[in-house]
N, C-alpha and C positions, 0 to 999 in steps of 0.2 A: 369445361365451364366455358362457355361462349361470351365474348366480349363485344358482340354484337350492338346490343344495345346500352352497354355500358359506357359512358365516357368520362373521363374527369375533368371536372369544370374548375378553373382557377378562379379565384375572385379578380375583378379588374382594377384596375389602380383607381377607378372612379369611386368606387365603393369602399375606397380604404377607410377603416375607421381611425382617426389620429388619436394619439394618446394625450390623455388631460393631467396639467399638470395640477397636483394636489399633495396636501401633507398626509402622512400617515397617522394613526392614533397611535399614543403613547404604547399602546398593549404591542404595538408592532417593531417597536425600536430594539437595536440589537445591543446589547450590554456586553461588554468585554470585561472579564474580571480576572486578573492573573492573581493566581493561588499565593498564599504566603508560604505556604509549605507544599512544595510539587512533590509528586509520588516519586520515591525511589527508583530506580531504573531495575529493570527484573533480575539483573546479575551483577556482579561488581566489574567494574571496567578497570582494566589496566594497561600499562603500555607494553607490556611481555605477557603474550599468552600462555598458559601452563600448557605442557605435551598434552596428547589426546591420551585418556584412559577411558577404556571401552564402558559402556554403562548397560542398563536394562533394553533401552530404547533403539540405543544408536551404538552399533556393535563396529568391529572391525570392518567386518563383512559389507556392511552397510556403507561405511566409508569407503572401502576399495572401490565398491561398485560406483561411488557417485565420484570418485577421481578418476575412473575411467572414461567418464561418461562426457568429461568436459572443465575440469578446473585446473587444467594444464596453464592456462594464462596468469594464474595467480602466484606471487611471490611465497617462499617458504613460512614468512611470518603471516602473510595475509591468510594462507591457508590453515595455520594454527587458530588464527583468531576466528576465521569460519566455522571450524570443527569445535572451537570453545561456545560460539554463539548456538551452532546446531545442538550441541549437548545441553545448554541451559537452556533449551525451550524442549 
């Protein structure tokens, strides 16, 4: 593809179209409503995560593979929480 006949032309400042100040119709207003009964979290949270029990989707082999690839920076309690969250999903 040759760029010989093509050139990018930018709009000059003199041709700039200034924004107009106007009000929007009521159909375009943002309504923020906080629900009275928000949905529950997908799993119950607690301060102490349970010990890992292998499941159907997250097995001990999967967890060992994930642990060997970069979870060395987590504290033991954080690792238990991560295992609990991964198993809950």
